[in-house]
Structures are given as C-alpha cells and as structure tokens.
N, C-alpha and C positions, 0 to 999 in steps of 0.2 A: 538287766534292763531296769531303769529307774522309773521312767514314765511311759505309760501306755494308755491309749484311748479306752475309756471304760466300755465303749460299744464293741470293741474287739472281743471282750469276754463273753459276749452274747453268742458267738459262734460255738456250736457244740464241740466239746473236747479241748478247747483252747486252755482252759484253766488247768486241766489234768496234764496236758502236754507241757505247759510251762513249768508246772510244779516238778515234773520228773526230769526236766532238761534245764536245770539252773546253771550248770557249769558251762564254760565256753567250749565251743566246738570248732575244730579246725578241719578244713578239707585240704588234702595233699594231692597235687597234680604233678605230672612229670611229662616231659617231651624230650625225645632223643631223635636226632636226625643224622642222615649220612648222605653226602653228595657223591654220586657215582661219576658224574661229569658236570660240565657247566649247565647242562639242560635237564639232567635227571637227578631226582632227590627222593629218598624214602624217609618217612618219619613214623615213629611209634609214639602214640599219645595215650596217656593213662590219666583218667580223671577220677577223683575221689578214691584214691588207692586204698585208704583205710576203710572204705565202705561205711562211713559214718552216716547216721540219719540226722539231718539237720534241716533247719528252715530259716531262710533269709527274711521271709515275711510270714505273718500268721496264716495258718491253714493251707500252706503251700510247701510241701516237702520237696527238697532238691533231688536231683537224679542220683541213682545208686552208682556203684562202680561201673566204669565204662572204658573199654580198650578200643583204640582205632589204629589201623595201619593205613598210611596215606602215601600214595605214589604220585609225584608231581613230575610232569614233563613239559618243557617249554618248547613251543613250535617256532 
C-alpha cells in the first residue's frame, strides 16, 4: 500500500497490524456442484481454504475458513 489516510493510523493497533502484514495475502475459495436431475442440485462451497487472516479495509478482519453444503430444488 503506497497511500493511506493519516487518520486511519489513529485506530489502535493499525500500525502494528500493517507492519506485521506487509506481504500480499490471497484468499482461496472453491465450489463444486453436482446436478442429480434437472430440478435437484447439490453444491459444496469452501471459502478461505488456507484460513489466512486478512483485511480488505482497516480494522475489519475477513471471515475465517467456512464450509457450506447447499441443496437446491426447483419447484
């Protein structure tokens, strides 16, 4: 990050967090689905597979690893 509003650094812990997380961070997500028929589908969704701690905006950490199984049925 090259430019940041100086007022952001007033939030407690921002400077320390930015100093310890200077390298780029990547979130890996995956989605696998299977259609049983034209009306029925099941999906497995994994978010943040590597369970990285990252922040898109200052002082707001993103969600940890999350798994979801989704069943869809069309009436």
